[in-house]
MARLO-805650 format. One record per atom (N, C-alpha, C): residue number from 1; residue in three letters; chain; atom name; x, y, z. Coordinates in nm, 4 decimals. Layout:
// residues N
{NUM; 'ALA'; 'A'; 'CA'; {X; Y; Z}}
...
END
This chain:
// residues 90
{1; 'MET'; 'A'; 'N'; {8.6228; 7.9424; 5.8797}}
{1; 'MET'; 'A'; 'CA'; {8.6293; 7.8182; 5.8389}}
{1; 'MET'; 'A'; 'C'; {8.6219; 7.8034; 5.7399}}
{2; 'VAL'; 'A'; 'N'; {8.6946; 7.7299; 5.6077}}
{2; 'VAL'; 'A'; 'CA'; {8.6937; 7.6797; 5.5309}}
{2; 'VAL'; 'A'; 'C'; {8.5685; 7.5468; 5.4727}}
{3; 'GLN'; 'A'; 'N'; {8.5475; 7.4710; 5.3946}}
{3; 'GLN'; 'A'; 'CA'; {8.4842; 7.3746; 5.3484}}
{3; 'GLN'; 'A'; 'C'; {8.5781; 7.2726; 5.3580}}
{4; 'ASN'; 'A'; 'N'; {8.7208; 7.2655; 5.3768}}
{4; 'ASN'; 'A'; 'CA'; {8.7975; 7.1021; 5.3869}}
{4; 'ASN'; 'A'; 'C'; {8.7734; 7.1268; 5.5424}}
{5; 'GLU'; 'A'; 'N'; {8.8206; 7.2261; 5.6187}}
{5; 'GLU'; 'A'; 'CA'; {8.8070; 7.2268; 5.7500}}
{5; 'GLU'; 'A'; 'C'; {8.6779; 7.1758; 5.8167}}
{6; 'ILE'; 'A'; 'N'; {8.5427; 7.2354; 5.7700}}
{6; 'ILE'; 'A'; 'CA'; {8.4587; 7.1912; 5.8449}}
{6; 'ILE'; 'A'; 'C'; {8.4054; 6.9984; 5.8024}}
{7; 'GLN'; 'A'; 'N'; {8.4217; 7.0037; 5.6721}}
{7; 'GLN'; 'A'; 'CA'; {8.4106; 6.8514; 5.6505}}
{7; 'GLN'; 'A'; 'C'; {8.4893; 6.7628; 5.7530}}
{8; 'GLU'; 'A'; 'N'; {8.6406; 6.7723; 5.7629}}
{8; 'GLU'; 'A'; 'CA'; {8.6908; 6.7253; 5.8425}}
{8; 'GLU'; 'A'; 'C'; {8.6470; 6.7106; 6.0078}}
{9; 'ARG'; 'A'; 'N'; {8.6118; 6.8557; 6.0691}}
{9; 'ARG'; 'A'; 'CA'; {8.5404; 6.8292; 6.1769}}
{9; 'ARG'; 'A'; 'C'; {8.4089; 6.7236; 6.1644}}
{10; 'ILE'; 'A'; 'N'; {8.3546; 6.7883; 6.0705}}
{10; 'ILE'; 'A'; 'CA'; {8.2374; 6.6879; 6.0611}}
{10; 'ILE'; 'A'; 'C'; {8.2713; 6.5321; 6.1487}}
{11; 'ASP'; 'A'; 'N'; {8.3983; 6.4685; 6.0159}}
{11; 'ASP'; 'A'; 'CA'; {8.4174; 6.3216; 6.0162}}
{11; 'ASP'; 'A'; 'C'; {8.4836; 6.3053; 6.1121}}
{12; 'GLU'; 'A'; 'N'; {8.5381; 6.4187; 6.1980}}
{12; 'GLU'; 'A'; 'CA'; {8.6367; 6.3649; 6.3721}}
{12; 'GLU'; 'A'; 'C'; {8.4848; 6.4028; 6.4651}}
{13; 'LEU'; 'A'; 'N'; {8.3913; 6.4685; 6.4706}}
{13; 'LEU'; 'A'; 'CA'; {8.2722; 6.4295; 6.5224}}
{13; 'LEU'; 'A'; 'C'; {8.2304; 6.3233; 6.5125}}
{14; 'LYS'; 'A'; 'N'; {8.1781; 6.2544; 6.3758}}
{14; 'LYS'; 'A'; 'CA'; {8.1268; 6.1151; 6.3402}}
{14; 'LYS'; 'A'; 'C'; {8.2173; 6.0172; 6.4306}}
{15; 'ARG'; 'A'; 'N'; {8.3372; 6.0280; 6.4381}}
{15; 'ARG'; 'A'; 'CA'; {8.4174; 5.9111; 6.4703}}
{15; 'ARG'; 'A'; 'C'; {8.4051; 5.9424; 6.6290}}
{16; 'GLN'; 'A'; 'N'; {8.4020; 6.0521; 6.6911}}
{16; 'GLN'; 'A'; 'CA'; {8.3893; 6.0681; 6.8585}}
{16; 'GLN'; 'A'; 'C'; {8.2719; 5.9828; 6.8838}}
{17; 'ILE'; 'A'; 'N'; {8.1572; 6.0488; 6.8082}}
{17; 'ILE'; 'A'; 'CA'; {8.0676; 6.0572; 6.8599}}
{17; 'ILE'; 'A'; 'C'; {8.0423; 5.8507; 6.8573}}
{18; 'ASP'; 'A'; 'N'; {8.0603; 5.7703; 6.7144}}
{18; 'ASP'; 'A'; 'CA'; {8.0806; 5.6125; 6.7628}}
{18; 'ASP'; 'A'; 'C'; {8.1370; 5.5594; 6.8271}}
{19; 'SER'; 'A'; 'N'; {8.2134; 5.6564; 6.9094}}
{19; 'SER'; 'A'; 'CA'; {8.2633; 5.5754; 6.9629}}
{19; 'SER'; 'A'; 'C'; {8.2698; 5.5910; 7.1571}}
{20; 'LEU'; 'A'; 'N'; {8.1177; 5.6943; 7.1453}}
{20; 'LEU'; 'A'; 'CA'; {8.0672; 5.6702; 7.2739}}
{20; 'LEU'; 'A'; 'C'; {7.9094; 5.6190; 7.2783}}
{21; 'PRO'; 'A'; 'N'; {7.8713; 5.5721; 7.4209}}
{21; 'PRO'; 'A'; 'CA'; {7.7415; 5.5209; 7.4057}}
{21; 'PRO'; 'A'; 'C'; {7.6294; 5.5978; 7.4351}}
{22; 'SER'; 'A'; 'N'; {7.5162; 5.5518; 7.3501}}
{22; 'SER'; 'A'; 'CA'; {7.4023; 5.6334; 7.3361}}
{22; 'SER'; 'A'; 'C'; {7.3105; 5.5763; 7.4592}}
{23; 'GLY'; 'A'; 'N'; {7.1975; 5.6557; 7.4247}}
{23; 'GLY'; 'A'; 'CA'; {7.0850; 5.6179; 7.5008}}
{23; 'GLY'; 'A'; 'C'; {7.0882; 5.7150; 7.6196}}
{24; 'THR'; 'A'; 'N'; {7.0219; 5.6845; 7.7521}}
{24; 'THR'; 'A'; 'CA'; {7.0085; 5.7952; 7.8600}}
{24; 'THR'; 'A'; 'C'; {7.0250; 5.6732; 8.0224}}
{25; 'VAL'; 'A'; 'N'; {7.0289; 5.6960; 8.1022}}
{25; 'VAL'; 'A'; 'CA'; {7.0358; 5.6345; 8.2388}}
{25; 'VAL'; 'A'; 'C'; {6.9521; 5.6914; 8.3026}}
{26; 'SER'; 'A'; 'N'; {6.8839; 5.5302; 8.3255}}
{26; 'SER'; 'A'; 'CA'; {6.7322; 5.6338; 8.4729}}
{26; 'SER'; 'A'; 'C'; {6.7532; 5.5449; 8.5723}}
{27; 'THR'; 'A'; 'N'; {6.7289; 5.6062; 8.6799}}
{27; 'THR'; 'A'; 'CA'; {6.6885; 5.5678; 8.7818}}
{27; 'THR'; 'A'; 'C'; {6.5735; 5.4706; 8.8874}}
{28; 'LYS'; 'A'; 'N'; {6.5771; 5.3731; 8.9325}}
{28; 'LYS'; 'A'; 'CA'; {6.4798; 5.2861; 8.9788}}
{28; 'LYS'; 'A'; 'C'; {6.5140; 5.2780; 9.1444}}
{29; 'LYS'; 'A'; 'N'; {6.3953; 5.3290; 9.2236}}
{29; 'LYS'; 'A'; 'CA'; {6.4385; 5.3115; 9.3618}}
{29; 'LYS'; 'A'; 'C'; {6.3163; 5.1744; 9.4101}}
{30; 'ILE'; 'A'; 'N'; {6.4085; 5.1201; 9.4517}}
{30; 'ILE'; 'A'; 'CA'; {6.3691; 4.9530; 9.4993}}
{30; 'ILE'; 'A'; 'C'; {6.3906; 4.9523; 9.6395}}
{31; 'LYS'; 'A'; 'N'; {6.2903; 4.9441; 9.7601}}
{31; 'LYS'; 'A'; 'CA'; {6.3092; 4.9188; 9.8617}}
{31; 'LYS'; 'A'; 'C'; {6.4475; 5.0075; 9.9089}}
{32; 'GLY'; 'A'; 'N'; {6.4162; 5.1746; 9.8929}}
{32; 'GLY'; 'A'; 'CA'; {6.5095; 5.2373; 9.9594}}
{32; 'GLY'; 'A'; 'C'; {6.6561; 5.2428; 9.8628}}
{33; 'LYS'; 'A'; 'N'; {6.6858; 5.1634; 9.7649}}
{33; 'LYS'; 'A'; 'CA'; {6.8082; 5.1419; 9.7225}}
{33; 'LYS'; 'A'; 'C'; {6.7832; 5.1909; 9.6114}}
{34; 'VAL'; 'A'; 'N'; {6.8836; 5.2700; 9.5596}}
{34; 'VAL'; 'A'; 'CA'; {6.8936; 5.3138; 9.4010}}
{34; 'VAL'; 'A'; 'C'; {6.9567; 5.2404; 9.3141}}
{35; 'TYR'; 'A'; 'N'; {6.9171; 5.2049; 9.1715}}
{35; 'TYR'; 'A'; 'CA'; {6.9596; 5.0800; 9.1072}}
{35; 'TYR'; 'A'; 'C'; {6.9497; 5.2074; 8.9248}}
{36; 'TYR'; 'A'; 'N'; {7.0909; 5.1664; 8.8579}}
{36; 'TYR'; 'A'; 'CA'; {7.1042; 5.2647; 8.7646}}
{36; 'TYR'; 'A'; 'C'; {7.0648; 5.1653; 8.6644}}
{37; 'TYR'; 'A'; 'N'; {6.9955; 5.2102; 8.5465}}
{37; 'TYR'; 'A'; 'CA'; {7.0024; 5.1428; 8.4065}}
{37; 'TYR'; 'A'; 'C'; {6.9818; 5.2445; 8.3207}}
{38; 'HIS'; 'A'; 'N'; {7.1015; 5.1430; 8.1921}}
{38; 'HIS'; 'A'; 'CA'; {7.1252; 5.2428; 8.0797}}
{38; 'HIS'; 'A'; 'C'; {7.0084; 5.1975; 7.9648}}
{39; 'ARG'; 'A'; 'N'; {6.9568; 5.2906; 7.9038}}
{39; 'ARG'; 'A'; 'CA'; {6.8226; 5.2359; 7.8178}}
{39; 'ARG'; 'A'; 'C'; {6.9023; 5.3059; 7.6517}}
{40; 'VAL'; 'A'; 'N'; {6.8479; 5.2211; 7.5820}}
{40; 'VAL'; 'A'; 'CA'; {6.9084; 5.2248; 7.4356}}
{40; 'VAL'; 'A'; 'C'; {6.7746; 5.1900; 7.3713}}
{41; 'SER'; 'A'; 'N'; {6.7239; 5.2595; 7.2240}}
{41; 'SER'; 'A'; 'CA'; {6.6091; 5.2134; 7.1483}}
{41; 'SER'; 'A'; 'C'; {6.7503; 5.1439; 7.0136}}
{42; 'ILE'; 'A'; 'N'; {6.6955; 5.0238; 7.0315}}
{42; 'ILE'; 'A'; 'CA'; {6.7277; 4.9483; 6.8755}}
{42; 'ILE'; 'A'; 'C'; {6.5969; 4.8697; 6.8319}}
{43; 'ASP'; 'A'; 'N'; {6.6295; 4.9018; 6.6574}}
{43; 'ASP'; 'A'; 'CA'; {6.5180; 4.8938; 6.6013}}
{43; 'ASP'; 'A'; 'C'; {6.4129; 4.9235; 6.6592}}
{44; 'GLY'; 'A'; 'N'; {6.3830; 5.0085; 6.7157}}
{44; 'GLY'; 'A'; 'CA'; {6.2628; 5.0893; 6.7553}}
{44; 'GLY'; 'A'; 'C'; {6.2222; 4.9918; 6.9339}}
{45; 'LYS'; 'A'; 'N'; {6.2965; 4.9174; 6.9511}}
{45; 'LYS'; 'A'; 'CA'; {6.2696; 4.8476; 7.0753}}
{45; 'LYS'; 'A'; 'C'; {6.3791; 4.9248; 7.1844}}
{46; 'ARG'; 'A'; 'N'; {6.3194; 4.9556; 7.3441}}
{46; 'ARG'; 'A'; 'CA'; {6.3620; 4.9967; 7.3910}}
{46; 'ARG'; 'A'; 'C'; {6.4366; 4.9094; 7.4674}}
{47; 'LYS'; 'A'; 'N'; {6.5826; 4.8875; 7.4926}}
{47; 'LYS'; 'A'; 'CA'; {6.6450; 4.8006; 7.6013}}
{47; 'LYS'; 'A'; 'C'; {6.6822; 4.8403; 7.7282}}
{48; 'GLU'; 'A'; 'N'; {6.7145; 4.7799; 7.7885}}
{48; 'GLU'; 'A'; 'CA'; {6.7178; 4.8356; 7.9245}}
{48; 'GLU'; 'A'; 'C'; {6.8467; 4.7516; 7.9658}}
{49; 'SER'; 'A'; 'N'; {6.9778; 4.7839; 8.0703}}
{49; 'SER'; 'A'; 'CA'; {7.0521; 4.6829; 8.1216}}
{49; 'SER'; 'A'; 'C'; {7.0442; 4.7753; 8.2057}}
{50; 'TYR'; 'A'; 'N'; {7.1238; 4.6831; 8.3705}}
{50; 'TYR'; 'A'; 'CA'; {7.1576; 4.7582; 8.5008}}
{50; 'TYR'; 'A'; 'C'; {7.2824; 4.7947; 8.4532}}
{51; 'VAL'; 'A'; 'N'; {7.3154; 4.9094; 8.5386}}
{51; 'VAL'; 'A'; 'CA'; {7.4407; 4.9553; 8.5501}}
{51; 'VAL'; 'A'; 'C'; {7.4857; 4.9580; 8.6909}}
{52; 'PRO'; 'A'; 'N'; {7.6068; 4.9066; 8.6763}}
{52; 'PRO'; 'A'; 'CA'; {7.6572; 4.9048; 8.8555}}
{52; 'PRO'; 'A'; 'C'; {7.6590; 5.0094; 8.8917}}
{53; 'GLN'; 'A'; 'N'; {7.6527; 5.0645; 8.9941}}
{53; 'GLN'; 'A'; 'CA'; {7.6393; 5.2013; 9.0640}}
{53; 'GLN'; 'A'; 'C'; {7.7806; 5.2923; 9.0410}}
{54; 'ASP'; 'A'; 'N'; {7.8994; 5.1887; 9.0966}}
{54; 'ASP'; 'A'; 'CA'; {8.0357; 5.2379; 9.0270}}
{54; 'ASP'; 'A'; 'C'; {8.0655; 5.3195; 8.8863}}
{55; 'LYS'; 'A'; 'N'; {7.9821; 5.2369; 8.8079}}
{55; 'LYS'; 'A'; 'CA'; {7.9882; 5.2406; 8.6546}}
{55; 'LYS'; 'A'; 'C'; {7.9189; 5.3611; 8.5973}}
{56; 'ALA'; 'A'; 'N'; {7.7836; 5.4175; 8.7081}}
{56; 'ALA'; 'A'; 'CA'; {7.6965; 5.4876; 8.6593}}
{56; 'ALA'; 'A'; 'C'; {7.7191; 5.6292; 8.6159}}
{57; 'GLU'; 'A'; 'N'; {7.8283; 5.6962; 8.6889}}
{57; 'GLU'; 'A'; 'CA'; {7.8750; 5.8347; 8.6687}}
{57; 'GLU'; 'A'; 'C'; {7.9565; 5.8289; 8.5095}}
{58; 'GLU'; 'A'; 'N'; {8.0492; 5.7558; 8.5122}}
{58; 'GLU'; 'A'; 'CA'; {8.1572; 5.7424; 8.3815}}
{58; 'GLU'; 'A'; 'C'; {8.0049; 5.7320; 8.2771}}
{59; 'LEU'; 'A'; 'N'; {7.9155; 5.6300; 8.2955}}
{59; 'LEU'; 'A'; 'CA'; {7.8535; 5.6042; 8.1673}}
{59; 'LEU'; 'A'; 'C'; {7.7761; 5.7541; 8.1208}}
{60; 'ILE'; 'A'; 'N'; {7.7323; 5.8169; 8.2496}}
{60; 'ILE'; 'A'; 'CA'; {7.5873; 5.9495; 8.2383}}
{60; 'ILE'; 'A'; 'C'; {7.6951; 6.0407; 8.1763}}
{61; 'SER'; 'A'; 'N'; {7.8619; 6.0451; 8.1997}}
{61; 'SER'; 'A'; 'CA'; {7.9288; 6.1669; 8.1580}}
{61; 'SER'; 'A'; 'C'; {7.9361; 6.0903; 8.0253}}
{62; 'LYS'; 'A'; 'N'; {7.9861; 5.9790; 7.9869}}
{62; 'LYS'; 'A'; 'CA'; {8.0099; 5.9350; 7.8329}}
{62; 'LYS'; 'A'; 'C'; {7.8832; 6.0226; 7.7083}}
{63; 'ILE'; 'A'; 'N'; {7.7414; 5.9781; 7.7729}}
{63; 'ILE'; 'A'; 'CA'; {7.6239; 6.0005; 7.6902}}
{63; 'ILE'; 'A'; 'C'; {7.5925; 6.1633; 7.6994}}
{64; 'ASN'; 'A'; 'N'; {7.6248; 6.2343; 7.8248}}
{64; 'ASN'; 'A'; 'CA'; {7.6198; 6.3751; 7.7671}}
{64; 'ASN'; 'A'; 'C'; {7.7573; 6.4373; 7.7249}}
{65; 'THR'; 'A'; 'N'; {7.8525; 6.3594; 7.6642}}
{65; 'THR'; 'A'; 'CA'; {7.9533; 6.4124; 7.6187}}
{65; 'THR'; 'A'; 'C'; {7.9162; 6.3968; 7.4719}}
{66; 'ARG'; 'A'; 'N'; {7.8400; 6.2802; 7.4188}}
{66; 'ARG'; 'A'; 'CA'; {7.7819; 6.2618; 7.2928}}
{66; 'ARG'; 'A'; 'C'; {7.6918; 6.3574; 7.2936}}
{67; 'LYS'; 'A'; 'N'; {7.5840; 6.3812; 7.3282}}
{67; 'LYS'; 'A'; 'CA'; {7.4883; 6.4259; 7.3000}}
{67; 'LYS'; 'A'; 'C'; {7.5287; 6.6004; 7.2632}}
{68; 'GLU'; 'A'; 'N'; {7.6723; 6.6275; 7.3525}}
{68; 'GLU'; 'A'; 'CA'; {7.7171; 6.7884; 7.3179}}
{68; 'GLU'; 'A'; 'C'; {7.7509; 6.7693; 7.1809}}
{69; 'LEU'; 'A'; 'N'; {7.7948; 6.6752; 7.1655}}
{69; 'LEU'; 'A'; 'CA'; {7.9470; 6.5942; 7.0277}}
{69; 'LEU'; 'A'; 'C'; {7.7899; 6.5848; 6.8991}}
{70; 'GLU'; 'A'; 'N'; {7.6980; 6.5456; 6.9001}}
{70; 'GLU'; 'A'; 'CA'; {7.6001; 6.5311; 6.8342}}
{70; 'GLU'; 'A'; 'C'; {7.5105; 6.7334; 6.7834}}
{71; 'LYS'; 'A'; 'N'; {7.4901; 6.7848; 6.8948}}
{71; 'LYS'; 'A'; 'CA'; {7.4877; 6.9067; 6.8833}}
{71; 'LYS'; 'A'; 'C'; {7.5805; 6.9789; 6.8313}}
{72; 'GLU'; 'A'; 'N'; {7.7056; 6.9816; 6.8419}}
{72; 'GLU'; 'A'; 'CA'; {7.7954; 7.0446; 6.7509}}
{72; 'GLU'; 'A'; 'C'; {7.8235; 6.9765; 6.5414}}
{73; 'LEU'; 'A'; 'N'; {7.7519; 6.8651; 6.5947}}
{73; 'LEU'; 'A'; 'CA'; {7.7960; 6.8385; 6.4229}}
{73; 'LEU'; 'A'; 'C'; {7.6554; 6.8562; 6.3787}}
{74; 'ARG'; 'A'; 'N'; {7.5455; 6.8767; 6.4280}}
{74; 'ARG'; 'A'; 'CA'; {7.4189; 6.9235; 6.3637}}
{74; 'ARG'; 'A'; 'C'; {7.4802; 7.0711; 6.3300}}
{75; 'GLN'; 'A'; 'N'; {7.5434; 7.1397; 6.4006}}
{75; 'GLN'; 'A'; 'CA'; {7.5557; 7.3106; 6.3705}}
{75; 'GLN'; 'A'; 'C'; {7.6546; 7.2844; 6.2807}}
{76; 'HIS'; 'A'; 'N'; {7.7561; 7.2300; 6.2949}}
{76; 'HIS'; 'A'; 'CA'; {7.8460; 7.2137; 6.1669}}
{76; 'HIS'; 'A'; 'C'; {7.7677; 7.1280; 6.0053}}
{77; 'ARG'; 'A'; 'N'; {7.7359; 7.0818; 6.0426}}
{77; 'ARG'; 'A'; 'CA'; {7.6215; 7.0494; 5.9093}}
{77; 'ARG'; 'A'; 'C'; {7.5395; 7.1145; 5.8596}}
{78; 'ALA'; 'A'; 'N'; {7.5172; 7.2319; 5.9037}}
{78; 'ALA'; 'A'; 'CA'; {7.3875; 7.3708; 5.9219}}
{78; 'ALA'; 'A'; 'C'; {7.4867; 7.4350; 5.8083}}
{79; 'ILE'; 'A'; 'N'; {7.6020; 7.4548; 5.8904}}
{79; 'ILE'; 'A'; 'CA'; {7.6999; 7.5472; 5.8324}}
{79; 'ILE'; 'A'; 'C'; {7.7115; 7.5128; 5.7059}}
{80; 'ASN'; 'A'; 'N'; {7.7731; 7.4126; 5.7215}}
{80; 'ASN'; 'A'; 'CA'; {7.8455; 7.3290; 5.5730}}
{80; 'ASN'; 'A'; 'C'; {7.6719; 7.3529; 5.4996}}
{81; 'ALA'; 'A'; 'N'; {7.5641; 7.3140; 5.4676}}
{81; 'ALA'; 'A'; 'CA'; {7.4504; 7.2789; 5.3999}}
{81; 'ALA'; 'A'; 'C'; {7.4457; 7.4447; 5.3296}}
{82; 'HIS'; 'A'; 'N'; {7.4499; 7.5886; 5.4534}}
{82; 'HIS'; 'A'; 'CA'; {7.4065; 7.7052; 5.4185}}
{82; 'HIS'; 'A'; 'C'; {7.4763; 7.7715; 5.3040}}
{83; 'CYS'; 'A'; 'N'; {7.6476; 7.7178; 5.3331}}
{83; 'CYS'; 'A'; 'CA'; {7.7537; 7.7732; 5.2647}}
{83; 'CYS'; 'A'; 'C'; {7.7453; 7.7425; 5.0901}}
{84; 'HIS'; 'A'; 'N'; {7.6875; 7.5943; 5.1285}}
{84; 'HIS'; 'A'; 'CA'; {7.6594; 7.5547; 4.9981}}
{84; 'HIS'; 'A'; 'C'; {7.5797; 7.6125; 4.9358}}
{85; 'LYS'; 'A'; 'N'; {7.4806; 7.5993; 4.9564}}
{85; 'LYS'; 'A'; 'CA'; {7.3358; 7.6361; 4.8914}}
{85; 'LYS'; 'A'; 'C'; {7.3441; 7.7738; 4.8645}}
{86; 'LYS'; 'A'; 'N'; {7.4525; 7.8873; 4.9375}}
{86; 'LYS'; 'A'; 'CA'; {7.4664; 8.0301; 4.9416}}
{86; 'LYS'; 'A'; 'C'; {7.5660; 8.0166; 4.7813}}
{87; 'GLY'; 'A'; 'N'; {7.6567; 7.8780; 4.7893}}
{87; 'GLY'; 'A'; 'CA'; {7.7515; 7.8945; 4.6696}}
{87; 'GLY'; 'A'; 'C'; {7.8702; 7.9747; 4.7074}}
{88; 'ASP'; 'A'; 'N'; {7.9055; 7.9943; 4.8260}}
{88; 'ASP'; 'A'; 'CA'; {8.0173; 8.0162; 4.8795}}
{88; 'ASP'; 'A'; 'C'; {8.1326; 7.9365; 4.8979}}
{89; 'MET'; 'A'; 'N'; {8.1203; 7.8500; 4.8597}}
{89; 'MET'; 'A'; 'CA'; {8.2126; 7.7212; 4.8531}}
{89; 'MET'; 'A'; 'C'; {8.1614; 7.6089; 4.7552}}
{90; 'PRO'; 'A'; 'N'; {8.3080; 7.5552; 4.6775}}
{90; 'PRO'; 'A'; 'CA'; {8.2796; 7.4830; 4.5520}}
{90; 'PRO'; 'A'; 'C'; {8.2212; 7.3452; 4.6161}}
END
């Protein structure tokens, strides 16, 4: 992959990541019923909001997709930095 392709992929990953929710989904069992909560950190504070059961699966899927894209972004950034350091790319 040449530098432009790497940078284009990095930019595309950033756009995709920005369009997906961050955080995690947790569950609480209250009186035998499971409730889902979306947890995010905002300004260093944990915020938690209820997620209806019929929306939880989709939210979990989107969060997992975001995490995979973030992993790929870290890998591409490392490759880009390594190539720049090594002098392989302008």
